[in-house]
PyMOL commands that place a pseudoatom at each C-alpha (Angstrom):
pseudoatom trace, name=CA, resn=MET, resi=1, chain=A, elem=C, hetatm=0, pos=[0.000, 0.000, 0.000]
pseudoatom trace, name=CA, resn=TYR, resi=2, chain=A, elem=C, hetatm=0, pos=[0.998, 3.571, -0.566]
pseudoatom trace, name=CA, resn=GLN, resi=3, chain=A, elem=C, hetatm=0, pos=[2.003, 5.700, 2.394]
pseudoatom trace, name=CA, resn=THR, resi=4, chain=A, elem=C, hetatm=0, pos=[-0.721, 8.097, 3.555]
pseudoatom trace, name=CA, resn=ALA, resi=5, chain=A, elem=C, hetatm=0, pos=[0.327, 11.686, 2.932]
pseudoatom trace, name=CA, resn=ARG, resi=6, chain=A, elem=C, hetatm=0, pos=[-0.870, 14.445, 5.211]
pseudoatom trace, name=CA, resn=ILE, resi=7, chain=A, elem=C, hetatm=0, pos=[-1.069, 17.662, 3.221]
pseudoatom trace, name=CA, resn=GLY, resi=8, chain=A, elem=C, hetatm=0, pos=[-1.873, 21.109, 4.551]
pseudoatom trace, name=CA, resn=ILE, resi=9, chain=A, elem=C, hetatm=0, pos=[-3.844, 23.416, 2.274]
pseudoatom trace, name=CA, resn=VAL, resi=10, chain=A, elem=C, hetatm=0, pos=[-4.436, 27.056, 3.152]
pseudoatom trace, name=CA, resn=SER, resi=11, chain=A, elem=C, hetatm=0, pos=[-6.559, 29.533, 1.239]
pseudoatom trace, name=CA, resn=ILE, resi=12, chain=A, elem=C, hetatm=0, pos=[-5.750, 33.119, 2.146]
pseudoatom trace, name=CA, resn=SER, resi=13, chain=A, elem=C, hetatm=0, pos=[-8.499, 35.581, 1.297]
pseudoatom trace, name=CA, resn=ASP, resi=14, chain=A, elem=C, hetatm=0, pos=[-10.179, 38.337, 3.287]
pseudoatom trace, name=CA, resn=ARG, resi=15, chain=A, elem=C, hetatm=0, pos=[-13.405, 38.069, 1.311]
pseudoatom trace, name=CA, resn=ALA, resi=16, chain=A, elem=C, hetatm=0, pos=[-13.698, 34.272, 1.144]
pseudoatom trace, name=CA, resn=SER, resi=17, chain=A, elem=C, hetatm=0, pos=[-12.819, 33.870, 4.829]
pseudoatom trace, name=CA, resn=SER, resi=18, chain=A, elem=C, hetatm=0, pos=[-15.540, 36.394, 5.762]
pseudoatom trace, name=CA, resn=GLY, resi=19, chain=A, elem=C, hetatm=0, pos=[-18.160, 34.705, 3.554]
pseudoatom trace, name=CA, resn=VAL, resi=20, chain=A, elem=C, hetatm=0, pos=[-18.397, 37.384, 0.831]
pseudoatom trace, name=CA, resn=TYR, resi=21, chain=A, elem=C, hetatm=0, pos=[-17.869, 34.643, -1.758]
pseudoatom trace, name=CA, resn=GLN, resi=22, chain=A, elem=C, hetatm=0, pos=[-17.182, 30.932, -1.770]
pseudoatom trace, name=CA, resn=ASP, resi=23, chain=A, elem=C, hetatm=0, pos=[-13.544, 29.911, -1.671]
pseudoatom trace, name=CA, resn=GLN, resi=24, chain=A, elem=C, hetatm=0, pos=[-12.379, 28.120, -4.822]
pseudoatom trace, name=CA, resn=GLY, resi=25, chain=A, elem=C, hetatm=0, pos=[-8.733, 27.614, -3.848]
pseudoatom trace, name=CA, resn=LEU, resi=26, chain=A, elem=C, hetatm=0, pos=[-9.143, 24.729, -1.398]
pseudoatom trace, name=CA, resn=PRO, resi=27, chain=A, elem=C, hetatm=0, pos=[-11.320, 22.628, -3.746]
pseudoatom trace, name=CA, resn=ALA, resi=28, chain=A, elem=C, hetatm=0, pos=[-8.882, 23.278, -6.621]
pseudoatom trace, name=CA, resn=LEU, resi=29, chain=A, elem=C, hetatm=0, pos=[-5.893, 22.164, -4.528]
pseudoatom trace, name=CA, resn=LYS, resi=30, chain=A, elem=C, hetatm=0, pos=[-7.674, 19.032, -3.282]
pseudoatom trace, name=CA, resn=GLN, resi=31, chain=A, elem=C, hetatm=0, pos=[-8.790, 18.072, -6.786]
pseudoatom trace, name=CA, resn=TRP, resi=32, chain=A, elem=C, hetatm=0, pos=[-5.348, 18.491, -8.357]
pseudoatom trace, name=CA, resn=LEU, resi=33, chain=A, elem=C, hetatm=0, pos=[-3.583, 16.561, -5.586]
pseudoatom trace, name=CA, resn=THR, resi=34, chain=A, elem=C, hetatm=0, pos=[-6.173, 13.777, -5.557]
pseudoatom trace, name=CA, resn=ASP, resi=35, chain=A, elem=C, hetatm=0, pos=[-5.827, 13.413, -9.328]
pseudoatom trace, name=CA, resn=ALA, resi=36, chain=A, elem=C, hetatm=0, pos=[-2.011, 13.556, -9.287]
pseudoatom trace, name=CA, resn=LEU, resi=37, chain=A, elem=C, hetatm=0, pos=[-1.070, 11.283, -6.384]
pseudoatom trace, name=CA, resn=TYR, resi=38, chain=A, elem=C, hetatm=0, pos=[-1.484, 7.558, -5.762]
pseudoatom trace, name=CA, resn=ASN, resi=39, chain=A, elem=C, hetatm=0, pos=[-1.042, 8.064, -2.021]
pseudoatom trace, name=CA, resn=PRO, resi=40, chain=A, elem=C, hetatm=0, pos=[-4.085, 8.086, 0.234]
pseudoatom trace, name=CA, resn=LEU, resi=41, chain=A, elem=C, hetatm=0, pos=[-4.393, 11.755, 1.229]
pseudoatom trace, name=CA, resn=GLU, resi=42, chain=A, elem=C, hetatm=0, pos=[-5.337, 13.389, 4.494]
pseudoatom trace, name=CA, resn=PHE, resi=43, chain=A, elem=C, hetatm=0, pos=[-5.981, 17.107, 4.035]
pseudoatom trace, name=CA, resn=ILE, resi=44, chain=A, elem=C, hetatm=0, pos=[-5.770, 19.642, 6.823]
pseudoatom trace, name=CA, resn=GLU, resi=45, chain=A, elem=C, hetatm=0, pos=[-7.507, 22.785, 5.608]
pseudoatom trace, name=CA, resn=ARG, resi=46, chain=A, elem=C, hetatm=0, pos=[-7.568, 26.420, 6.650]
pseudoatom trace, name=CA, resn=LEU, resi=47, chain=A, elem=C, hetatm=0, pos=[-9.470, 29.359, 5.144]
pseudoatom trace, name=CA, resn=ILE, resi=48, chain=A, elem=C, hetatm=0, pos=[-8.029, 32.513, 6.666]
pseudoatom trace, name=CA, resn=PRO, resi=49, chain=A, elem=C, hetatm=0, pos=[-7.820, 36.278, 6.079]
pseudoatom trace, name=CA, resn=ASP, resi=50, chain=A, elem=C, hetatm=0, pos=[-4.819, 38.187, 4.715]
pseudoatom trace, name=CA, resn=GLU, resi=51, chain=A, elem=C, hetatm=0, pos=[-3.353, 38.868, 8.165]
pseudoatom trace, name=CA, resn=GLN, resi=52, chain=A, elem=C, hetatm=0, pos=[0.335, 38.074, 8.554]
pseudoatom trace, name=CA, resn=PRO, resi=53, chain=A, elem=C, hetatm=0, pos=[0.185, 36.826, 12.177]
pseudoatom trace, name=CA, resn=VAL, resi=54, chain=A, elem=C, hetatm=0, pos=[-2.795, 34.568, 11.331]
pseudoatom trace, name=CA, resn=ILE, resi=55, chain=A, elem=C, hetatm=0, pos=[-0.998, 33.188, 8.262]
pseudoatom trace, name=CA, resn=GLU, resi=56, chain=A, elem=C, hetatm=0, pos=[2.228, 32.601, 10.211]
pseudoatom trace, name=CA, resn=GLN, resi=57, chain=A, elem=C, hetatm=0, pos=[0.366, 30.729, 12.971]
pseudoatom trace, name=CA, resn=ALA, resi=58, chain=A, elem=C, hetatm=0, pos=[-1.480, 28.519, 10.464]
pseudoatom trace, name=CA, resn=LEU, resi=59, chain=A, elem=C, hetatm=0, pos=[1.765, 27.704, 8.628]
pseudoatom trace, name=CA, resn=ILE, resi=60, chain=A, elem=C, hetatm=0, pos=[3.591, 26.858, 11.859]
pseudoatom trace, name=CA, resn=GLU, resi=61, chain=A, elem=C, hetatm=0, pos=[0.756, 24.572, 13.035]
pseudoatom trace, name=CA, resn=LEU, resi=62, chain=A, elem=C, hetatm=0, pos=[0.371, 22.764, 9.703]
pseudoatom trace, name=CA, resn=ALA, resi=63, chain=A, elem=C, hetatm=0, pos=[4.100, 22.429, 8.967]
pseudoatom trace, name=CA, resn=ALA, resi=64, chain=A, elem=C, hetatm=0, pos=[4.462, 20.501, 12.232]
pseudoatom trace, name=CA, resn=GLN, resi=65, chain=A, elem=C, hetatm=0, pos=[1.887, 17.956, 10.993]
pseudoatom trace, name=CA, resn=CYS, resi=66, chain=A, elem=C, hetatm=0, pos=[2.434, 17.769, 7.216]
pseudoatom trace, name=CA, resn=SER, resi=67, chain=A, elem=C, hetatm=0, pos=[5.080, 16.866, 4.634]
pseudoatom trace, name=CA, resn=LEU, resi=68, chain=A, elem=C, hetatm=0, pos=[3.606, 19.293, 2.104]
pseudoatom trace, name=CA, resn=LEU, resi=69, chain=A, elem=C, hetatm=0, pos=[1.819, 22.580, 2.704]
pseudoatom trace, name=CA, resn=LEU, resi=70, chain=A, elem=C, hetatm=0, pos=[0.298, 24.554, -0.156]
pseudoatom trace, name=CA, resn=THR, resi=71, chain=A, elem=C, hetatm=0, pos=[-1.098, 28.059, 0.150]
pseudoatom trace, name=CA, resn=THR, resi=72, chain=A, elem=C, hetatm=0, pos=[-3.259, 29.857, -2.374]
pseudoatom trace, name=CA, resn=GLY, resi=73, chain=A, elem=C, hetatm=0, pos=[-3.752, 33.605, -2.544]
pseudoatom trace, name=CA, resn=GLY, resi=74, chain=A, elem=C, hetatm=0, pos=[-2.079, 36.696, -1.163]
pseudoatom trace, name=CA, resn=THR, resi=75, chain=A, elem=C, hetatm=0, pos=[1.022, 36.652, -3.383]
pseudoatom trace, name=CA, resn=GLY, resi=76, chain=A, elem=C, hetatm=0, pos=[0.485, 39.820, -5.425]
pseudoatom trace, name=CA, resn=PRO, resi=77, chain=A, elem=C, hetatm=0, pos=[1.744, 43.362, -4.857]
pseudoatom trace, name=CA, resn=ALA, resi=78, chain=A, elem=C, hetatm=0, pos=[-1.392, 44.737, -3.133]
pseudoatom trace, name=CA, resn=ALA, resi=79, chain=A, elem=C, hetatm=0, pos=[-1.008, 46.096, 0.390]
pseudoatom trace, name=CA, resn=ARG, resi=80, chain=A, elem=C, hetatm=0, pos=[-3.029, 43.208, 1.903]
pseudoatom trace, name=CA, resn=ASP, resi=81, chain=A, elem=C, hetatm=0, pos=[-1.012, 40.503, 0.042]
pseudoatom trace, name=CA, resn=VAL, resi=82, chain=A, elem=C, hetatm=0, pos=[1.336, 39.236, 2.769]
pseudoatom trace, name=CA, resn=THR, resi=83, chain=A, elem=C, hetatm=0, pos=[1.523, 35.487, 2.192]
pseudoatom trace, name=CA, resn=PRO, resi=84, chain=A, elem=C, hetatm=0, pos=[5.190, 35.540, 1.071]
pseudoatom trace, name=CA, resn=GLU, resi=85, chain=A, elem=C, hetatm=0, pos=[6.197, 37.658, 4.075]
pseudoatom trace, name=CA, resn=ALA, resi=86, chain=A, elem=C, hetatm=0, pos=[4.450, 35.255, 6.451]
pseudoatom trace, name=CA, resn=THR, resi=87, chain=A, elem=C, hetatm=0, pos=[5.982, 32.243, 4.722]
pseudoatom trace, name=CA, resn=LEU, resi=88, chain=A, elem=C, hetatm=0, pos=[9.500, 33.650, 4.799]
pseudoatom trace, name=CA, resn=ALA, resi=89, chain=A, elem=C, hetatm=0, pos=[9.095, 34.647, 8.466]
pseudoatom trace, name=CA, resn=ILE, resi=90, chain=A, elem=C, hetatm=0, pos=[8.543, 31.014, 9.530]
pseudoatom trace, name=CA, resn=ALA, resi=91, chain=A, elem=C, hetatm=0, pos=[10.976, 29.339, 7.095]
pseudoatom trace, name=CA, resn=ASP, resi=92, chain=A, elem=C, hetatm=0, pos=[14.073, 27.354, 8.010]
pseudoatom trace, name=CA, resn=LYS, resi=93, chain=A, elem=C, hetatm=0, pos=[15.342, 27.430, 4.395]
pseudoatom trace, name=CA, resn=VAL, resi=94, chain=A, elem=C, hetatm=0, pos=[14.297, 29.235, 1.242]
pseudoatom trace, name=CA, resn=LEU, resi=95, chain=A, elem=C, hetatm=0, pos=[14.160, 27.358, -2.066]
pseudoatom trace, name=CA, resn=PRO, resi=96, chain=A, elem=C, hetatm=0, pos=[14.331, 30.195, -4.635]
pseudoatom trace, name=CA, resn=GLY, resi=97, chain=A, elem=C, hetatm=0, pos=[13.994, 27.843, -7.604]
pseudoatom trace, name=CA, resn=PHE, resi=98, chain=A, elem=C, hetatm=0, pos=[10.339, 27.217, -6.800]
pseudoatom trace, name=CA, resn=GLY, resi=99, chain=A, elem=C, hetatm=0, pos=[9.384, 30.894, -6.922]
pseudoatom trace, name=CA, resn=GLU, resi=100, chain=A, elem=C, hetatm=0, pos=[11.401, 31.401, -10.087]
pseudoatom trace, name=CA, resn=GLN, resi=101, chain=A, elem=C, hetatm=0, pos=[9.831, 28.397, -11.814]
pseudoatom trace, name=CA, resn=MET, resi=102, chain=A, elem=C, hetatm=0, pos=[6.285, 29.199, -10.678]
pseudoatom trace, name=CA, resn=ARG, resi=103, chain=A, elem=C, hetatm=0, pos=[6.595, 32.663, -12.214]
pseudoatom trace, name=CA, resn=ALA, resi=104, chain=A, elem=C, hetatm=0, pos=[8.158, 31.230, -15.397]
pseudoatom trace, name=CA, resn=VAL, resi=105, chain=A, elem=C, hetatm=0, pos=[5.273, 28.772, -15.767]
pseudoatom trace, name=CA, resn=SER, resi=106, chain=A, elem=C, hetatm=0, pos=[2.671, 31.489, -15.195]
pseudoatom trace, name=CA, resn=LEU, resi=107, chain=A, elem=C, hetatm=0, pos=[4.346, 33.803, -17.701]
pseudoatom trace, name=CA, resn=LYS, resi=108, chain=A, elem=C, hetatm=0, pos=[3.399, 31.314, -20.416]
pseudoatom trace, name=CA, resn=TYR, resi=109, chain=A, elem=C, hetatm=0, pos=[-0.240, 32.198, -19.700]
pseudoatom trace, name=CA, resn=VAL, resi=110, chain=A, elem=C, hetatm=0, pos=[-0.361, 35.795, -18.423]
pseudoatom trace, name=CA, resn=PRO, resi=111, chain=A, elem=C, hetatm=0, pos=[2.108, 38.718, -18.612]
pseudoatom trace, name=CA, resn=THR, resi=112, chain=A, elem=C, hetatm=0, pos=[1.123, 39.791, -15.094]
pseudoatom trace, name=CA, resn=ALA, resi=113, chain=A, elem=C, hetatm=0, pos=[2.910, 36.741, -13.636]
pseudoatom trace, name=CA, resn=ILE, resi=114, chain=A, elem=C, hetatm=0, pos=[5.902, 39.026, -13.108]
pseudoatom trace, name=CA, resn=LEU, resi=115, chain=A, elem=C, hetatm=0, pos=[3.874, 40.683, -10.347]
pseudoatom trace, name=CA, resn=SER, resi=116, chain=A, elem=C, hetatm=0, pos=[3.709, 37.443, -8.359]
pseudoatom trace, name=CA, resn=ARG, resi=117, chain=A, elem=C, hetatm=0, pos=[5.862, 37.042, -5.253]
pseudoatom trace, name=CA, resn=GLN, resi=118, chain=A, elem=C, hetatm=0, pos=[5.392, 33.285, -4.694]
pseudoatom trace, name=CA, resn=VAL, resi=119, chain=A, elem=C, hetatm=0, pos=[8.025, 31.501, -2.632]
pseudoatom trace, name=CA, resn=GLY, resi=120, chain=A, elem=C, hetatm=0, pos=[8.984, 27.949, -1.743]
pseudoatom trace, name=CA, resn=VAL, resi=121, chain=A, elem=C, hetatm=0, pos=[10.474, 27.165, 1.664]
pseudoatom trace, name=CA, resn=VAL, resi=122, chain=A, elem=C, hetatm=0, pos=[11.243, 24.365, 4.081]
pseudoatom trace, name=CA, resn=ARG, resi=123, chain=A, elem=C, hetatm=0, pos=[10.168, 24.349, 7.700]
pseudoatom trace, name=CA, resn=GLY, resi=124, chain=A, elem=C, hetatm=0, pos=[11.269, 21.231, 9.549]
pseudoatom trace, name=CA, resn=ASN, resi=125, chain=A, elem=C, hetatm=0, pos=[10.190, 18.229, 7.444]
pseudoatom trace, name=CA, resn=CYS, resi=126, chain=A, elem=C, hetatm=0, pos=[7.626, 20.220, 5.465]
pseudoatom trace, name=CA, resn=LEU, resi=127, chain=A, elem=C, hetatm=0, pos=[7.853, 21.779, 2.012]
pseudoatom trace, name=CA, resn=ILE, resi=128, chain=A, elem=C, hetatm=0, pos=[5.729, 24.940, 1.753]
pseudoatom trace, name=CA, resn=LEU, resi=129, chain=A, elem=C, hetatm=0, pos=[4.754, 26.469, -1.597]
pseudoatom trace, name=CA, resn=ASN, resi=130, chain=A, elem=C, hetatm=0, pos=[2.771, 29.659, -2.213]
pseudoatom trace, name=CA, resn=LEU, resi=131, chain=A, elem=C, hetatm=0, pos=[0.475, 29.272, -5.210]
pseudoatom trace, name=CA, resn=PRO, resi=132, chain=A, elem=C, hetatm=0, pos=[-1.692, 31.750, -7.090]
pseudoatom trace, name=CA, resn=GLY, resi=133, chain=A, elem=C, hetatm=0, pos=[-5.313, 32.246, -6.049]
pseudoatom trace, name=CA, resn=GLN, resi=134, chain=A, elem=C, hetatm=0, pos=[-7.314, 31.229, -9.124]
pseudoatom trace, name=CA, resn=PRO, resi=135, chain=A, elem=C, hetatm=0, pos=[-8.126, 27.535, -9.779]
pseudoatom trace, name=CA, resn=LYS, resi=136, chain=A, elem=C, hetatm=0, pos=[-6.871, 27.671, -13.388]
pseudoatom trace, name=CA, resn=ALA, resi=137, chain=A, elem=C, hetatm=0, pos=[-3.583, 29.237, -12.259]
pseudoatom trace, name=CA, resn=ILE, resi=138, chain=A, elem=C, hetatm=0, pos=[-3.236, 26.727, -9.405]
pseudoatom trace, name=CA, resn=LYS, resi=139, chain=A, elem=C, hetatm=0, pos=[-3.466, 23.849, -11.894]
pseudoatom trace, name=CA, resn=GLU, resi=140, chain=A, elem=C, hetatm=0, pos=[-1.066, 25.450, -14.379]
pseudoatom trace, name=CA, resn=THR, resi=141, chain=A, elem=C, hetatm=0, pos=[1.477, 26.148, -11.645]
pseudoatom trace, name=CA, resn=LEU, resi=142, chain=A, elem=C, hetatm=0, pos=[1.297, 22.688, -10.084]
pseudoatom trace, name=CA, resn=ASP, resi=143, chain=A, elem=C, hetatm=0, pos=[1.519, 21.088, -13.536]
pseudoatom trace, name=CA, resn=GLY, resi=144, chain=A, elem=C, hetatm=0, pos=[4.716, 23.080, -14.067]
pseudoatom trace, name=CA, resn=VAL, resi=145, chain=A, elem=C, hetatm=0, pos=[6.566, 22.557, -10.777]
pseudoatom trace, name=CA, resn=PHE, resi=146, chain=A, elem=C, hetatm=0, pos=[5.253, 19.442, -9.056]
pseudoatom trace, name=CA, resn=ALA, resi=147, chain=A, elem=C, hetatm=0, pos=[7.743, 17.076, -10.740]
pseudoatom trace, name=CA, resn=ALA, resi=148, chain=A, elem=C, hetatm=0, pos=[10.359, 18.338, -8.245]
pseudoatom trace, name=CA, resn=VAL, resi=149, chain=A, elem=C, hetatm=0, pos=[8.122, 18.214, -5.163]
pseudoatom trace, name=CA, resn=PRO, resi=150, chain=A, elem=C, hetatm=0, pos=[8.284, 14.485, -4.239]
pseudoatom trace, name=CA, resn=TYR, resi=151, chain=A, elem=C, hetatm=0, pos=[12.088, 14.343, -4.282]
pseudoatom trace, name=CA, resn=GLY, resi=152, chain=A, elem=C, hetatm=0, pos=[12.270, 17.641, -2.391]
pseudoatom trace, name=CA, resn=ILE, resi=153, chain=A, elem=C, hetatm=0, pos=[10.081, 16.108, 0.289]
pseudoatom trace, name=CA, resn=ASP, resi=154, chain=A, elem=C, hetatm=0, pos=[12.273, 12.968, 0.301]
pseudoatom trace, name=CA, resn=LEU, resi=155, chain=A, elem=C, hetatm=0, pos=[15.326, 15.127, 0.993]
pseudoatom trace, name=CA, resn=ILE, resi=156, chain=A, elem=C, hetatm=0, pos=[13.767, 16.744, 4.062]
pseudoatom trace, name=CA, resn=GLY, resi=157, chain=A, elem=C, hetatm=0, pos=[12.427, 13.476, 5.503]
pseudoatom trace, name=CA, resn=GLY, resi=158, chain=A, elem=C, hetatm=0, pos=[8.757, 13.751, 4.567]
pseudoatom trace, name=CA, resn=ALA, resi=159, chain=A, elem=C, hetatm=0, pos=[6.282, 11.235, 3.144]
pseudoatom trace, name=CA, resn=TYR, resi=160, chain=A, elem=C, hetatm=0, pos=[7.197, 9.346, -0.037]
pseudoatom trace, name=CA, resn=LEU, resi=161, chain=A, elem=C, hetatm=0, pos=[4.816, 10.708, -2.667]
pseudoatom trace, name=CA, resn=GLU, resi=162, chain=A, elem=C, hetatm=0, pos=[4.041, 8.664, -5.771]
pseudoatom trace, name=CA, resn=THR, resi=163, chain=A, elem=C, hetatm=0, pos=[2.599, 10.527, -8.742]
pseudoatom trace, name=CA, resn=ARG, resi=164, chain=A, elem=C, hetatm=0, pos=[0.326, 9.422, -11.531]
pseudoatom trace, name=CA, resn=GLU, resi=165, chain=A, elem=C, hetatm=0, pos=[2.586, 9.859, -14.540]
pseudoatom trace, name=CA, resn=ASP, resi=166, chain=A, elem=C, hetatm=0, pos=[-0.311, 10.815, -16.815]
pseudoatom trace, name=CA, resn=ILE, resi=167, chain=A, elem=C, hetatm=0, pos=[-0.753, 13.937, -14.631]
pseudoatom trace, name=CA, resn=VAL, resi=168, chain=A, elem=C, hetatm=0, pos=[2.846, 14.678, -13.595]
pseudoatom trace, name=CA, resn=LYS, resi=169, chain=A, elem=C, hetatm=0, pos=[5.932, 12.487, -13.605]
pseudoatom trace, name=CA, resn=ALA, resi=170, chain=A, elem=C, hetatm=0, pos=[7.965, 12.976, -10.452]
pseudoatom trace, name=CA, resn=PHE, resi=171, chain=A, elem=C, hetatm=0, pos=[11.716, 13.202, -10.966]
pseudoatom trace, name=CA, resn=ARG, resi=172, chain=A, elem=C, hetatm=0, pos=[13.965, 11.299, -8.604]
pseudoatom trace, name=CA, resn=PRO, resi=173, chain=A, elem=C, hetatm=0, pos=[17.535, 10.135, -9.114]
pseudoatom trace, name=CA, resn=LYS, resi=174, chain=A, elem=C, hetatm=0, pos=[17.592, 6.366, -9.659]
pseudoatom trace, name=CA, resn=SER, resi=175, chain=A, elem=C, hetatm=0, pos=[19.112, 5.867, -6.208]
pseudoatom trace, name=CA, resn=ALA, resi=176, chain=A, elem=C, hetatm=0, pos=[16.076, 7.554, -4.585]
pseudoatom trace, name=CA, resn=ILE, resi=177, chain=A, elem=C, hetatm=0, pos=[13.352, 5.526, -6.311]
pseudoatom trace, name=CA, resn=LYS, resi=178, chain=A, elem=C, hetatm=0, pos=[11.569, 3.024, -4.078]
pseudoatom trace, name=CA, resn=PRO, resi=179, chain=A, elem=C, hetatm=0, pos=[9.903, -0.065, -5.569]
pseudoatom trace, name=CA, resn=SER, resi=180, chain=A, elem=C, hetatm=0, pos=[6.245, 0.541, -6.362]
pseudoatom trace, name=CA, resn=GLN, resi=181, chain=A, elem=C, hetatm=0, pos=[4.074, 0.245, -3.292]
pseudoatom trace, name=CA, resn=THR, resi=182, chain=A, elem=C, hetatm=0, pos=[1.079, -1.141, -5.145]
pseudoatom trace, name=CA, resn=GLY, resi=183, chain=A, elem=C, hetatm=0, pos=[1.454, -4.388, -3.217]
for i in range(1, 183): cmd.bond("trace and resi %d" % i, "trace and resi %d" % (i + 1))
show_as sticks, trace
zoom trace
């Protein structure tokens, strides 16, 4: 059997968290991950406002429980967009390649991707990635960067994620590939 993966997903939006409109980020994250991974998944969800202390606390709590933590929203240049600041404030290590690649992927679709401030970091045994807020952009970004995520999680001691190659083929050096866990 595949190892169960506990994944934190956080949607950061003042309006969605106050009920002005229905959040679309959490369902989009859950759908993409469910489609892309063989592992049984346990999601820990948060829908919170764009408040840096609230974001930091949620990230700290979830990083202690999860191998992967994905945020959606709050990465633009607006005054209330503070997700990257909160993420960097709680990080043990920054992985600049993720932010660079997420912007490069998004630039294929929209010229405003250069306004994004997404980051990727490690806290303990958890990889944290800031994703855009729209479901279409979440999918495009994950399609473009997720191949590196499973091995990144391996390197920090997290759960062994196995991807469905028709969605995204994880890259691992041959020495890091475990035999299939299909039983």
